[in-house]
PDB file of N, CA, C and O in Angstrom:
ATOM      1  N   MET A   1       0.840  -1.188   0.000  1.00  0.00           N
ATOM      2  CA  MET A   1       0.000   0.000   0.000  1.00  0.00           C
ATOM      3  C   MET A   1       0.883   1.249   0.000  1.00  0.00           C
ATOM      4  O   MET A   1       1.887   1.319   0.709  1.00  0.00           O
ATOM      5  N   LEU A   2       0.497   2.204  -0.788  1.00  0.00           N
ATOM      6  CA  LEU A   2       1.261   3.441  -0.884  1.00  0.00           C
ATOM      7  C   LEU A   2       1.101   4.286   0.373  1.00  0.00           C
ATOM      8  O   LEU A   2       0.025   4.352   0.967  1.00  0.00           O
ATOM      9  N   GLN A   3       2.177   4.919   0.755  1.00  0.00           N
ATOM     10  CA  GLN A   3       2.171   5.848   1.872  1.00  0.00           C
ATOM     11  C   GLN A   3       1.768   7.225   1.358  1.00  0.00           C
ATOM     12  O   GLN A   3       1.893   7.512   0.167  1.00  0.00           O
ATOM     13  N   ASP A   4       1.283   8.079   2.266  1.00  0.00           N
ATOM     14  CA  ASP A   4       0.880   9.437   1.882  1.00  0.00           C
ATOM     15  C   ASP A   4       2.016  10.176   1.177  1.00  0.00           C
ATOM     16  O   ASP A   4       1.789  10.882   0.195  1.00  0.00           O
ATOM     17  N   LYS A   5       3.229  10.011   1.681  1.00  0.00           N
ATOM     18  CA  LYS A   5       4.376  10.694   1.087  1.00  0.00           C
ATOM     19  C   LYS A   5       4.570  10.267  -0.370  1.00  0.00           C
ATOM     20  O   LYS A   5       4.870  11.099  -1.227  1.00  0.00           O
ATOM     21  N   ASP A   6       4.399   8.971  -0.652  1.00  0.00           N
ATOM     22  CA  ASP A   6       4.548   8.467  -2.016  1.00  0.00           C
ATOM     23  C   ASP A   6       3.465   9.018  -2.935  1.00  0.00           C
ATOM     24  O   ASP A   6       3.738   9.367  -4.083  1.00  0.00           O
ATOM     25  N   ILE A   7       2.242   9.097  -2.431  1.00  0.00           N
ATOM     26  CA  ILE A   7       1.124   9.617  -3.219  1.00  0.00           C
ATOM     27  C   ILE A   7       1.363  11.082  -3.564  1.00  0.00           C
ATOM     28  O   ILE A   7       1.184  11.494  -4.710  1.00  0.00           O
ATOM     29  N   VAL A   8       1.767  11.862  -2.570  1.00  0.00           N
ATOM     30  CA  VAL A   8       2.046  13.286  -2.789  1.00  0.00           C
ATOM     31  C   VAL A   8       3.185  13.452  -3.786  1.00  0.00           C
ATOM     32  O   VAL A   8       3.111  14.294  -4.681  1.00  0.00           O
ATOM     33  N   SER A   9       4.229  12.658  -3.636  1.00  0.00           N
ATOM     34  CA  SER A   9       5.377  12.741  -4.537  1.00  0.00           C
ATOM     35  C   SER A   9       4.976  12.405  -5.973  1.00  0.00           C
ATOM     36  O   SER A   9       5.384  13.097  -6.906  1.00  0.00           O
ATOM     37  N   ASP A  10       4.186  11.358  -6.155  1.00  0.00           N
ATOM     38  CA  ASP A  10       3.720  10.985  -7.498  1.00  0.00           C
ATOM     39  C   ASP A  10       2.853  12.081  -8.105  1.00  0.00           C
ATOM     40  O   ASP A  10       2.993  12.415  -9.281  1.00  0.00           O
ATOM     41  N   TYR A  11       1.965  12.633  -7.301  1.00  0.00           N
ATOM     42  CA  TYR A  11       1.073  13.686  -7.798  1.00  0.00           C
ATOM     43  C   TYR A  11       1.876  14.926  -8.197  1.00  0.00           C
ATOM     44  O   TYR A  11       1.627  15.530  -9.240  1.00  0.00           O
ATOM     45  N   LEU A  12       2.839  15.295  -7.354  1.00  0.00           N
ATOM     46  CA  LEU A  12       3.699  16.439  -7.680  1.00  0.00           C
ATOM     47  C   LEU A  12       4.484  16.201  -8.975  1.00  0.00           C
ATOM     48  O   LEU A  12       4.609  17.100  -9.806  1.00  0.00           O
ATOM     49  N   ALA A  13       5.004  14.997  -9.137  1.00  0.00           N
ATOM     50  CA  ALA A  13       5.748  14.673 -10.353  1.00  0.00           C
ATOM     51  C   ALA A  13       4.844  14.787 -11.579  1.00  0.00           C
ATOM     52  O   ALA A  13       5.259  15.294 -12.621  1.00  0.00           O
ATOM     53  N   GLY A  14       3.610  14.312 -11.446  1.00  0.00           N
ATOM     54  CA  GLY A  14       2.662  14.412 -12.555  1.00  0.00           C
ATOM     55  C   GLY A  14       2.313  15.854 -12.886  1.00  0.00           C
ATOM     56  O   GLY A  14       2.242  16.232 -14.055  1.00  0.00           O
ATOM     57  N   LEU A  15       2.096  16.654 -11.851  1.00  0.00           N
ATOM     58  CA  LEU A  15       1.802  18.067 -12.079  1.00  0.00           C
ATOM     59  C   LEU A  15       2.983  18.784 -12.732  1.00  0.00           C
ATOM     60  O   LEU A  15       2.798  19.588 -13.645  1.00  0.00           O
ATOM     61  N   ASN A  16       4.170  18.497 -12.274  1.00  0.00           N
ATOM     62  CA  ASN A  16       5.355  19.123 -12.855  1.00  0.00           C
ATOM     63  C   ASN A  16       5.512  18.735 -14.323  1.00  0.00           C
ATOM     64  O   ASN A  16       5.874  19.568 -15.155  1.00  0.00           O
ATOM     65  N   ALA A  17       5.242  17.486 -14.635  1.00  0.00           N
ATOM     66  CA  ALA A  17       5.314  17.041 -16.029  1.00  0.00           C
ATOM     67  C   ALA A  17       4.260  17.740 -16.880  1.00  0.00           C
ATOM     68  O   ALA A  17       4.538  18.136 -18.012  1.00  0.00           O
ATOM     69  N   SER A  18       3.052  17.893 -16.341  1.00  0.00           N
ATOM     70  CA  SER A  18       1.997  18.549 -17.120  1.00  0.00           C
ATOM     71  C   SER A  18       2.333  20.022 -17.333  1.00  0.00           C
ATOM     72  O   SER A  18       2.043  20.570 -18.396  1.00  0.00           O
ATOM     73  N   LEU A  19       2.936  20.666 -16.343  1.00  0.00           N
ATOM     74  CA  LEU A  19       3.326  22.071 -16.504  1.00  0.00           C
ATOM     75  C   LEU A  19       4.371  22.224 -17.599  1.00  0.00           C
ATOM     76  O   LEU A  19       4.330  23.182 -18.371  1.00  0.00           O
ATOM     77  N   THR A  20       5.294  21.298 -17.669  1.00  0.00           N
ATOM     78  CA  THR A  20       6.292  21.319 -18.734  1.00  0.00           C
ATOM     79  C   THR A  20       5.619  21.145 -20.096  1.00  0.00           C
ATOM     80  O   THR A  20       5.962  21.829 -21.060  1.00  0.00           O
ATOM     81  N   GLY A  21       4.666  20.230 -20.163  1.00  0.00           N
ATOM     82  CA  GLY A  21       3.940  20.005 -21.408  1.00  0.00           C
ATOM     83  C   GLY A  21       3.146  21.219 -21.843  1.00  0.00           C
ATOM     84  O   GLY A  21       3.150  21.585 -23.018  1.00  0.00           O
ATOM     85  N   TYR A  22       2.464  21.842 -20.894  1.00  0.00           N
ATOM     86  CA  TYR A  22       1.676  23.035 -21.224  1.00  0.00           C
ATOM     87  C   TYR A  22       2.540  24.133 -21.830  1.00  0.00           C
ATOM     88  O   TYR A  22       2.106  24.822 -22.753  1.00  0.00           O
ATOM     89  N   ALA A  23       3.743  24.300 -21.330  1.00  0.00           N
ATOM     90  CA  ALA A  23       4.630  25.344 -21.860  1.00  0.00           C
ATOM     91  C   ALA A  23       4.848  25.141 -23.351  1.00  0.00           C
ATOM     92  O   ALA A  23       4.793  26.097 -24.124  1.00  0.00           O
ATOM     93  N   GLY A  24       5.092  23.918 -23.753  1.00  0.00           N
ATOM     94  CA  GLY A  24       5.292  23.627 -25.166  1.00  0.00           C
ATOM     95  C   GLY A  24       4.032  23.814 -25.981  1.00  0.00           C
ATOM     96  O   GLY A  24       4.064  24.407 -27.059  1.00  0.00           O
ATOM     97  N   TYR A  25       2.915  23.307 -25.467  1.00  0.00           N
ATOM     98  CA  TYR A  25       1.644  23.408 -26.196  1.00  0.00           C
ATOM     99  C   TYR A  25       1.224  24.875 -26.373  1.00  0.00           C
ATOM    100  O   TYR A  25       0.751  25.271 -27.438  1.00  0.00           O
ATOM    101  N   ILE A  26       1.404  25.658 -25.329  1.00  0.00           N
ATOM    102  CA  ILE A  26       1.009  27.072 -25.385  1.00  0.00           C
ATOM    103  C   ILE A  26       1.861  27.816 -26.413  1.00  0.00           C
ATOM    104  O   ILE A  26       1.342  28.582 -27.225  1.00  0.00           O
ATOM    105  N   SER A  27       3.156  27.586 -26.370  1.00  0.00           N
ATOM    106  CA  SER A  27       4.036  28.310 -27.289  1.00  0.00           C
ATOM    107  C   SER A  27       3.814  27.910 -28.743  1.00  0.00           C
ATOM    108  O   SER A  27       4.108  28.695 -29.645  1.00  0.00           O
ATOM    109  N   GLU A  28       3.306  26.716 -28.987  1.00  0.00           N
ATOM    110  CA  GLU A  28       3.108  26.242 -30.355  1.00  0.00           C
ATOM    111  C   GLU A  28       1.665  26.389 -30.842  1.00  0.00           C
ATOM    112  O   GLU A  28       1.373  26.117 -32.007  1.00  0.00           O
ATOM    113  N   SER A  29       0.778  26.811 -29.969  1.00  0.00           N
ATOM    114  CA  SER A  29      -0.626  26.916 -30.356  1.00  0.00           C
ATOM    115  C   SER A  29      -0.857  28.117 -31.263  1.00  0.00           C
ATOM    116  O   SER A  29      -0.426  29.231 -30.966  1.00  0.00           O
ATOM    117  N   ASN A  30      -1.539  27.871 -32.364  1.00  0.00           N
ATOM    118  CA  ASN A  30      -1.846  28.926 -33.313  1.00  0.00           C
ATOM    119  C   ASN A  30      -3.283  29.422 -33.146  1.00  0.00           C
ATOM    120  O   ASN A  30      -3.645  30.476 -33.669  1.00  0.00           O
ATOM    121  N   ASN A  31      -4.086  28.671 -32.427  1.00  0.00           N
ATOM    122  CA  ASN A  31      -5.489  29.010 -32.219  1.00  0.00           C
ATOM    123  C   ASN A  31      -5.615  29.796 -30.907  1.00  0.00           C
ATOM    124  O   ASN A  31      -5.313  29.253 -29.845  1.00  0.00           O
ATOM    125  N   PRO A  32      -6.055  31.061 -30.956  1.00  0.00           N
ATOM    126  CA  PRO A  32      -6.134  31.885 -29.741  1.00  0.00           C
ATOM    127  C   PRO A  32      -7.046  31.299 -28.664  1.00  0.00           C
ATOM    128  O   PRO A  32      -6.749  31.408 -27.474  1.00  0.00           O
ATOM    129  N   GLU A  33      -8.148  30.683 -29.071  1.00  0.00           N
ATOM    130  CA  GLU A  33      -9.062  30.107 -28.077  1.00  0.00           C
ATOM    131  C   GLU A  33      -8.437  28.903 -27.393  1.00  0.00           C
ATOM    132  O   GLU A  33      -8.534  28.757 -26.174  1.00  0.00           O
ATOM    133  N   LEU A  34      -7.800  28.042 -28.170  1.00  0.00           N
ATOM    134  CA  LEU A  34      -7.111  26.886 -27.596  1.00  0.00           C
ATOM    135  C   LEU A  34      -5.992  27.343 -26.680  1.00  0.00           C
ATOM    136  O   LEU A  34      -5.793  26.788 -25.599  1.00  0.00           O
ATOM    137  N   ARG A  35      -5.262  28.358 -27.117  1.00  0.00           N
ATOM    138  CA  ARG A  35      -4.160  28.895 -26.305  1.00  0.00           C
ATOM    139  C   ARG A  35      -4.674  29.373 -24.943  1.00  0.00           C
ATOM    140  O   ARG A  35      -4.047  29.115 -23.916  1.00  0.00           O
ATOM    141  N   GLN A  36      -5.809  30.066 -24.937  1.00  0.00           N
ATOM    142  CA  GLN A  36      -6.374  30.559 -23.678  1.00  0.00           C
ATOM    143  C   GLN A  36      -6.789  29.410 -22.761  1.00  0.00           C
ATOM    144  O   GLN A  36      -6.572  29.465 -21.550  1.00  0.00           O
ATOM    145  N   VAL A  37      -7.389  28.363 -23.347  1.00  0.00           N
ATOM    146  CA  VAL A  37      -7.777  27.190 -22.558  1.00  0.00           C
ATOM    147  C   VAL A  37      -6.537  26.539 -21.948  1.00  0.00           C
ATOM    148  O   VAL A  37      -6.537  26.173 -20.772  1.00  0.00           O
ATOM    149  N   LEU A  38      -5.491  26.396 -22.744  1.00  0.00           N
ATOM    150  CA  LEU A  38      -4.254  25.805 -22.239  1.00  0.00           C
ATOM    151  C   LEU A  38      -3.637  26.649 -21.129  1.00  0.00           C
ATOM    152  O   LEU A  38      -3.120  26.107 -20.152  1.00  0.00           O
ATOM    153  N   ILE A  39      -3.688  27.952 -21.272  1.00  0.00           N
ATOM    154  CA  ILE A  39      -3.170  28.845 -20.230  1.00  0.00           C
ATOM    155  C   ILE A  39      -3.976  28.687 -18.949  1.00  0.00           C
ATOM    156  O   ILE A  39      -3.403  28.650 -17.861  1.00  0.00           O
ATOM    157  N   GLN A  40      -5.289  28.595 -19.064  1.00  0.00           N
ATOM    158  CA  GLN A  40      -6.141  28.398 -17.884  1.00  0.00           C
ATOM    159  C   GLN A  40      -5.828  27.073 -17.202  1.00  0.00           C
ATOM    160  O   GLN A  40      -5.721  27.008 -15.977  1.00  0.00           O
ATOM    161  N   LEU A  41      -5.682  26.018 -17.997  1.00  0.00           N
ATOM    162  CA  LEU A  41      -5.355  24.704 -17.425  1.00  0.00           C
ATOM    163  C   LEU A  41      -3.991  24.729 -16.743  1.00  0.00           C
ATOM    164  O   LEU A  41      -3.816  24.168 -15.661  1.00  0.00           O
ATOM    165  N   ARG A  42      -3.026  25.387 -17.389  1.00  0.00           N
ATOM    166  CA  ARG A  42      -1.698  25.511 -16.783  1.00  0.00           C
ATOM    167  C   ARG A  42      -1.766  26.262 -15.458  1.00  0.00           C
ATOM    168  O   ARG A  42      -1.146  25.860 -14.474  1.00  0.00           O
ATOM    169  N   ASN A  43      -2.523  27.353 -15.441  1.00  0.00           N
ATOM    170  CA  ASN A  43      -2.657  28.136 -14.216  1.00  0.00           C
ATOM    171  C   ASN A  43      -3.295  27.317 -13.097  1.00  0.00           C
ATOM    172  O   ASN A  43      -2.890  27.419 -11.939  1.00  0.00           O
ATOM    173  N   GLN A  44      -4.287  26.512 -13.442  1.00  0.00           N
ATOM    174  CA  GLN A  44      -4.931  25.648 -12.445  1.00  0.00           C
ATOM    175  C   GLN A  44      -3.931  24.629 -11.897  1.00  0.00           C
ATOM    176  O   GLN A  44      -3.884  24.381 -10.692  1.00  0.00           O
ATOM    177  N   ASP A  45      -3.131  24.042 -12.791  1.00  0.00           N
ATOM    178  CA  ASP A  45      -2.125  23.084 -12.336  1.00  0.00           C
ATOM    179  C   ASP A  45      -1.043  23.763 -11.498  1.00  0.00           C
ATOM    180  O   ASP A  45      -0.541  23.168 -10.545  1.00  0.00           O
ATOM    181  N   GLU A  46      -0.682  24.990 -11.837  1.00  0.00           N
ATOM    182  CA  GLU A  46       0.298  25.715 -11.023  1.00  0.00           C
ATOM    183  C   GLU A  46      -0.241  25.953  -9.620  1.00  0.00           C
ATOM    184  O   GLU A  46       0.495  25.843  -8.639  1.00  0.00           O
ATOM    185  N   THR A  47      -1.528  26.279  -9.525  1.00  0.00           N
ATOM    186  CA  THR A  47      -2.154  26.478  -8.215  1.00  0.00           C
ATOM    187  C   THR A  47      -2.164  25.170  -7.429  1.00  0.00           C
ATOM    188  O   THR A  47      -1.817  25.144  -6.248  1.00  0.00           O
ATOM    189  N   ARG A  48      -2.564  24.082  -8.093  1.00  0.00           N
ATOM    190  CA  ARG A  48      -2.569  22.769  -7.427  1.00  0.00           C
ATOM    191  C   ARG A  48      -1.165  22.371  -6.991  1.00  0.00           C
ATOM    192  O   ARG A  48      -0.970  21.840  -5.897  1.00  0.00           O
ATOM    193  N   GLN A  49      -0.194  22.631  -7.853  1.00  0.00           N
ATOM    194  CA  GLN A  49       1.185  22.278  -7.529  1.00  0.00           C
ATOM    195  C   GLN A  49       1.651  23.019  -6.294  1.00  0.00           C
ATOM    196  O   GLN A  49       2.286  22.432  -5.419  1.00  0.00           O
ATOM    197  N   ARG A  50       1.341  24.307  -6.214  1.00  0.00           N
ATOM    198  CA  ARG A  50       1.766  25.107  -5.056  1.00  0.00           C
ATOM    199  C   ARG A  50       1.072  24.648  -3.778  1.00  0.00           C
ATOM    200  O   ARG A  50       1.698  24.562  -2.721  1.00  0.00           O
ATOM    201  N   GLU A  51      -0.227  24.354  -3.877  1.00  0.00           N
ATOM    202  CA  GLU A  51      -0.972  23.874  -2.708  1.00  0.00           C
ATOM    203  C   GLU A  51      -0.420  22.535  -2.224  1.00  0.00           C
ATOM    204  O   GLU A  51      -0.281  22.312  -1.022  1.00  0.00           O
ATOM    205  N   LEU A  52      -0.110  21.657  -3.158  1.00  0.00           N
ATOM    206  CA  LEU A  52       0.433  20.350  -2.782  1.00  0.00           C
ATOM    207  C   LEU A  52       1.838  20.496  -2.210  1.00  0.00           C
ATOM    208  O   LEU A  52       2.203  19.788  -1.271  1.00  0.00           O
ATOM    209  N   TYR A  53       2.624  21.404  -2.765  1.00  0.00           N
ATOM    210  CA  TYR A  53       3.952  21.684  -2.223  1.00  0.00           C
ATOM    211  C   TYR A  53       3.843  22.160  -0.769  1.00  0.00           C
ATOM    212  O   TYR A  53       4.579  21.695   0.101  1.00  0.00           O
ATOM    213  N   GLU A  54       2.921  23.087  -0.520  1.00  0.00           N
ATOM    214  CA  GLU A  54       2.734  23.598   0.849  1.00  0.00           C
ATOM    215  C   GLU A  54       2.302  22.473   1.790  1.00  0.00           C
ATOM    216  O   GLU A  54       2.767  22.403   2.928  1.00  0.00           O
ATOM    217  N   PHE A  55       1.411  21.591   1.316  1.00  0.00           N
ATOM    218  CA  PHE A  55       0.965  20.450   2.112  1.00  0.00           C
ATOM    219  C   PHE A  55       2.147  19.529   2.433  1.00  0.00           C
ATOM    220  O   PHE A  55       2.325  19.120   3.580  1.00  0.00           O
ATOM    221  N   ALA A  56       2.950  19.207   1.418  1.00  0.00           N
ATOM    222  CA  ALA A  56       4.101  18.329   1.604  1.00  0.00           C
ATOM    223  C   ALA A  56       5.099  18.946   2.579  1.00  0.00           C
ATOM    224  O   ALA A  56       5.665  18.248   3.421  1.00  0.00           O
ATOM    225  N   LEU A  57       5.308  20.227   2.464  1.00  0.00           N
ATOM    226  CA  LEU A  57       6.207  20.931   3.366  1.00  0.00           C
ATOM    227  C   LEU A  57       5.698  20.878   4.802  1.00  0.00           C
ATOM    228  O   LEU A  57       6.462  20.616   5.731  1.00  0.00           O
ATOM    229  N   GLN A  58       4.406  21.127   4.975  1.00  0.00           N
ATOM    230  CA  GLN A  58       3.781  21.111   6.298  1.00  0.00           C
ATOM    231  C   GLN A  58       3.861  19.722   6.943  1.00  0.00           C
ATOM    232  O   GLN A  58       4.084  19.609   8.148  1.00  0.00           O
ATOM    233  N   LYS A  59       3.680  18.674   6.146  1.00  0.00           N
ATOM    234  CA  LYS A  59       3.690  17.304   6.665  1.00  0.00           C
ATOM    235  C   LYS A  59       5.096  16.738   6.841  1.00  0.00           C
ATOM    236  O   LYS A  59       5.274  15.646   7.379  1.00  0.00           O
ATOM    237  N   GLY A  60       6.096  17.498   6.378  1.00  0.00           N
ATOM    238  CA  GLY A  60       7.470  17.024   6.487  1.00  0.00           C
ATOM    239  C   GLY A  60       7.846  16.047   5.384  1.00  0.00           C
ATOM    240  O   GLY A  60       8.852  15.347   5.496  1.00  0.00           O
ATOM    241  N   PHE A  61       7.048  15.990   4.314  1.00  0.00           N
ATOM    242  CA  PHE A  61       7.339  15.101   3.192  1.00  0.00           C
ATOM    243  C   PHE A  61       8.414  15.690   2.288  1.00  0.00           C
ATOM    244  O   PHE A  61       9.005  14.978   1.476  1.00  0.00           O
ATOM    245  N   TYR A  62       8.662  16.966   2.424  1.00  0.00           N
ATOM    246  CA  TYR A  62       9.592  17.658   1.540  1.00  0.00           C
ATOM    247  C   TYR A  62      10.470  18.575   2.369  1.00  0.00           C
ATOM    248  O   TYR A  62       9.994  19.300   3.243  1.00  0.00           O
ATOM    249  N   GLN A  63      11.755  18.529   2.079  1.00  0.00           N
ATOM    250  CA  GLN A  63      12.707  19.411   2.750  1.00  0.00           C
ATOM    251  C   GLN A  63      13.364  20.276   1.690  1.00  0.00           C
ATOM    252  O   GLN A  63      14.204  19.786   0.935  1.00  0.00           O
ATOM    253  N   PRO A  64      13.001  21.560   1.614  1.00  0.00           N
ATOM    254  CA  PRO A  64      13.591  22.418   0.576  1.00  0.00           C
ATOM    255  C   PRO A  64      15.077  22.643   0.825  1.00  0.00           C
ATOM    256  O   PRO A  64      15.569  22.521   1.947  1.00  0.00           O
ATOM    257  N   SER A  65      15.762  22.970  -0.241  1.00  0.00           N
ATOM    258  CA  SER A  65      17.184  23.286  -0.106  1.00  0.00           C
ATOM    259  C   SER A  65      17.336  24.625   0.610  1.00  0.00           C
ATOM    260  O   SER A  65      16.376  25.380   0.760  1.00  0.00           O
ATOM    261  N   ALA A  66      18.536  24.894   1.037  1.00  0.00           N
ATOM    262  CA  ALA A  66      18.810  26.154   1.734  1.00  0.00           C
ATOM    263  C   ALA A  66      18.567  27.331   0.790  1.00  0.00           C
ATOM    264  O   ALA A  66      18.785  27.216  -0.416  1.00  0.00           O
ATOM    265  N   PRO A  67      18.121  28.453   1.331  1.00  0.00           N
ATOM    266  CA  PRO A  67      17.896  29.630   0.475  1.00  0.00           C
ATOM    267  C   PRO A  67      19.194  30.084  -0.194  1.00  0.00           C
ATOM    268  O   PRO A  67      20.278  29.985   0.382  1.00  0.00           O
ATOM    269  N   ALA A  68      19.058  30.576  -1.405  1.00  0.00           N
ATOM    270  CA  ALA A  68      20.222  31.083  -2.133  1.00  0.00           C
ATOM    271  C   ALA A  68      20.685  32.401  -1.521  1.00  0.00           C
ATOM    272  O   ALA A  68      19.885  33.188  -1.013  1.00  0.00           O
ATOM    273  N   SER A  69      21.975  32.617  -1.581  1.00  0.00           N
ATOM    274  CA  SER A  69      22.526  33.882  -1.084  1.00  0.00           C
ATOM    275  C   SER A  69      22.194  34.995  -2.077  1.00  0.00           C
ATOM    276  O   SER A  69      21.849  34.735  -3.230  1.00  0.00           O
ATOM    277  N   GLN A  70      22.303  36.226  -1.614  1.00  0.00           N
ATOM    278  CA  GLN A  70      22.053  37.375  -2.488  1.00  0.00           C
ATOM    279  C   GLN A  70      23.029  37.389  -3.663  1.00  0.00           C
ATOM    280  O   GLN A  70      22.677  37.804  -4.767  1.00  0.00           O
ATOM    281  N   GLN A  71      24.238  36.940  -3.420  1.00  0.00           N
ATOM    282  CA  GLN A  71      25.246  36.903  -4.479  1.00  0.00           C
ATOM    283  C   GLN A  71      24.818  35.926  -5.580  1.00  0.00           C
ATOM    284  O   GLN A  71      24.923  36.247  -6.764  1.00  0.00           O
ATOM    285  N   VAL A  72      24.346  34.761  -5.206  1.00  0.00           N
ATOM    286  CA  VAL A  72      23.898  33.762  -6.183  1.00  0.00           C
ATOM    287  C   VAL A  72      22.672  34.277  -6.941  1.00  0.00           C
ATOM    288  O   VAL A  72      22.560  34.092  -8.153  1.00  0.00           O
ATOM    289  N   ILE A  73      21.764  34.917  -6.223  1.00  0.00           N
ATOM    290  CA  ILE A  73      20.563  35.476  -6.854  1.00  0.00           C
ATOM    291  C   ILE A  73      20.953  36.530  -7.882  1.00  0.00           C
ATOM    292  O   ILE A  73      20.437  36.526  -8.999  1.00  0.00           O
ATOM    293  N   GLN A  74      21.851  37.423  -7.519  1.00  0.00           N
ATOM    294  CA  GLN A  74      22.289  38.480  -8.435  1.00  0.00           C
ATOM    295  C   GLN A  74      23.002  37.903  -9.650  1.00  0.00           C
ATOM    296  O   GLN A  74      22.805  38.362 -10.775  1.00  0.00           O
ATOM    297  N   GLN A  75      23.829  36.894  -9.412  1.00  0.00           N
ATOM    298  CA  GLN A  75      24.564  36.271 -10.511  1.00  0.00           C
ATOM    299  C   GLN A  75      23.590  35.618 -11.496  1.00  0.00           C
ATOM    300  O   GLN A  75      23.738  35.776 -12.708  1.00  0.00           O
ATOM    301  N   LEU A  76      22.613  34.899 -10.994  1.00  0.00           N
ATOM    302  CA  LEU A  76      21.622  34.254 -11.849  1.00  0.00           C
ATOM    303  C   LEU A  76      20.786  35.292 -12.594  1.00  0.00           C
ATOM    304  O   LEU A  76      20.509  35.144 -13.784  1.00  0.00           O
ATOM    305  N   LYS A  77      20.395  36.330 -11.886  1.00  0.00           N
ATOM    306  CA  LYS A  77      19.621  37.405 -12.506  1.00  0.00           C
ATOM    307  C   LYS A  77      20.415  38.044 -13.647  1.00  0.00           C
ATOM    308  O   LYS A  77      19.870  38.294 -14.722  1.00  0.00           O
ATOM    309  N   SER A  78      21.679  38.303 -13.413  1.00  0.00           N
ATOM    310  CA  SER A  78      22.527  38.900 -14.441  1.00  0.00           C
ATOM    311  C   SER A  78      22.648  37.984 -15.661  1.00  0.00           C
ATOM    312  O   SER A  78      22.586  38.444 -16.802  1.00  0.00           O
ATOM    313  N   GLN A  79      22.820  36.697 -15.411  1.00  0.00           N
ATOM    314  CA  GLN A  79      22.924  35.740 -16.516  1.00  0.00           C
ATOM    315  C   GLN A  79      21.622  35.684 -17.316  1.00  0.00           C
ATOM    316  O   GLN A  79      21.653  35.647 -18.546  1.00  0.00           O
ATOM    317  N   LEU A  80      20.509  35.677 -16.643  1.00  0.00           N
ATOM    318  CA  LEU A  80      19.222  35.615 -17.336  1.00  0.00           C
ATOM    319  C   LEU A  80      18.947  36.883 -18.133  1.00  0.00           C
ATOM    320  O   LEU A  80      18.407  36.827 -19.237  1.00  0.00           O
ATOM    321  N   MET A  81      19.320  38.018 -17.569  1.00  0.00           N
ATOM    322  CA  MET A  81      19.087  39.285 -18.247  1.00  0.00           C
ATOM    323  C   MET A  81      19.985  39.444 -19.482  1.00  0.00           C
ATOM    324  O   MET A  81      19.594  40.077 -20.463  1.00  0.00           O
ATOM    325  N   SER A  82      21.175  38.872 -19.424  1.00  0.00           N
ATOM    326  CA  SER A  82      22.100  39.005 -20.551  1.00  0.00           C
ATOM    327  C   SER A  82      21.909  37.897 -21.577  1.00  0.00           C
ATOM    328  O   SER A  82      22.502  37.940 -22.655  1.00  0.00           O
ATOM    329  N   GLY A  83      21.086  36.906 -21.252  1.00  0.00           N
ATOM    330  CA  GLY A  83      20.804  35.824 -22.191  1.00  0.00           C
ATOM    331  C   GLY A  83      21.856  34.747 -22.251  1.00  0.00           C
ATOM    332  O   GLY A  83      21.898  33.979 -23.212  1.00  0.00           O
ATOM    333  N   GLN A  84      22.700  34.673 -21.255  1.00  0.00           N
ATOM    334  CA  GLN A  84      23.758  33.650 -21.232  1.00  0.00           C
ATOM    335  C   GLN A  84      23.250  32.349 -20.698  1.00  0.00           C
ATOM    336  O   GLN A  84      24.006  31.381 -20.610  1.00  0.00           O
TER     337      GLN A  84
END
């Protein structure tokens, strides 16, 4: 029998995979109505993903990594802004 932690982990993995898929579908969609539906579905999955993340964190199923330092944040921001 699956444990709660396993169920949450599987669900999170599925949501993360669907979010990745939506990004591709949205960027390639030529139909404005379909694009809007895909954006709505993606937004709903992002909300579910965040809620499940908060639940996993609260239950101790997930241990986030240490926060990034300001130096690392600035370095990443600079790289993203310059397109590197």
